[in-house]
N, C-alpha and C positions, 0 to 999 in steps of 0.2 A: 108481304108481311116482313117487317124489319128484323134484321138479325140481332139477337139479344147480345148485350155486353157480356164478356166473360172475364173472370178473375184469373190473373196469372199467379204463378207460384209466389212471386214477391208481393202479392196483394194489390197489384195495380190493375185498375179496370181498363180493359182494352175496348175501345169503341170502334168496331169494324168499319162503320160507315165513315167515320172521320179519317181513319187510316187509309181507306180506299180513296177518299176524296183528296187527301194530301198527296198521295203518290201518283195520282192521275196525270198531273202536270209536271213533266220533267223540264228542267231548265237547261240552259247552256252548260251549266256545271255538271249535269248528270245527277244532281241531287234534287230532292224535292224541296218545297218551300220551307218545311219545318227543319230539314237538315241544314239548309242554308242559314236559317235564323240561328240555329244552335251553334253552328260553326262560327258565324259572325259574332254572336254574343260571347262565346268562349274566347275568341281572339281579342275582342274588345276588353274583356276582363283581364287577360294576360297583359295587354297594353297598359291598362290602368295600374296593374301591379308593377310593371316596369317603370311607369311614371313615379310611383311611390319610391321605388329604389333610387331613381335619379334624384328625387327630393332629399332622400337620406344622404346620398353621396355629396350633395351640394351643401351640406350642413344646415343647421337651423337658420331661418331668416335673421338678419341683423336685428338684435334687440328683442328677440322672441321672448315673451313672458313665460312661456311654458314649452321649452324645446322638447320635441318628441323623442329625440335620440341624442346620444353623446358620441361625438366622433372618436372612434377608436381605430380608424383605419388611416394610415399615413397618406398624404396627398398623392404621392406617386402610385400607390396601390389603388386609390380611389379612381385615378385616371385610367389604370389598367381595366378596372371594372366598367367605367364609362365607355371605353373603347370597344368593349365586347357587347354592348347593348344594341348599337345600330344594326348589326347583322341579324339579330333576333327579330327586330321590327321589320327589316327588309324582307325576311323570310315570310313573316305573317302577311305582309302586303302582297308579295309575289304569289303565295298560295291563293289568296282571295282573287287576285287579278287573273291568274291562270284558270281559275274555276269560274270567272266572270260573276263573282258574288259582289253585289253592291254593298258598300260600307259607308256611303255618304248621306244616309237618310236621317241621322240623329244629331247632326251638328247643332249645337246651341250657341247662340251669339254670346261672346264673352261678356258683353254689357249686361245681358240678362242674368248670367251667373253671378256677376258682381253685385247687381242690384238685389237679387234674391238673398245672397249672403248678408248684405247690409241690412235688409229688412229683418232677417232672422236675428242679427245682432241687436237691432233696435227693439224687437219684441222681447228678447232675452233680458236686455237692460230694463225694459219697462216692467217686466216681472220682478226683477231684482229691486226696482224702485218701490214696488208695492209691498215688499217684504216689511214686516213689522220689526224695525230696528230698535224700538223702544221697549224691548223685553227686559225683565228683571236682570240686573247685572250690567245693563247697557244704559249709559246716561242719555238724557235727551239731547245733549250736545253732540254725542257720538252719532246718534240716530240722524240728526240734522246734517251732520258732516257726510254721512253715508249717502243720504238723499242728494246732496250737492255733488258728490263725486259721480254718482250714477247719472245725474242730469248733465253734468259736464261731458261725460263720455257719450251720451246720446247726441249732444250738440256736435261733438267731433265726428261721430258717425254720419250725422246729417250733412256736415260740411264735406265729408268724403263723398257722399252720394251726389252732392252738387258738383263736385269736381268731375265725377264720372259723367254726369249729364253734359257738362261743358266740354269734356274731352270727346264725347260722341258728336255733339253738335250737328253741324251741317254735313259732316263727312260721311255719315252713315245713311244707309237706306232706311226710310221711315218704316218700311215693312218689317225691319229687323228690330225695331225698338219696342220696348215693353211699356 
C-alpha cells in the first residue's frame, strides 16, 4: 500500500516515494541528484547575474538605441569591480569541481542563440508591419513610410542572419547547426 502524501506547515505536498527515490542514489558529491541540480541551477543563476553586472560595467553597446543603464561609475572604479568578479566565478567553479557536480550539460551553440534572437526580431518586426498605421490622425503617406521602414529593418535582419550562416560555414560541426 503506497504511503499517502502529507501536507507540510508551509502548504507544500511531500511525496514520500519521490523523496526516497531521489535520496537512494548518492553521488560522488555526497548530494543526491535533486540537490546537485539545485546547486548547479543556483550557481548558474549567480553566474548569469554576474554576466549582467559585467555588461553594465562595459557600458551600453556602441550606438545602442535604448541603453539599459547610464554610466555613473568612473572607469577606474569600474575596473576595481571587474577585478573582483573572477574570484567569485572561480569559487563557484571550485565548489562544483570539488563536489564533482557536472555543469557542462546545458551548453547552447552561440550560432543557435543568435539565430533564435534574429528569428524573434523578425517575428516582432512582422507584427509591427501588420499594425494598422492608417488610423485616424495618421496619413496614408505616414502609414506607407512606416511599412517601408519595417520592411527595411527586416531586410537588414535577414542580411545579418546570412552573415551568421556564412561565418559558421564549414568551420562548424553540422551536428551543432540549427
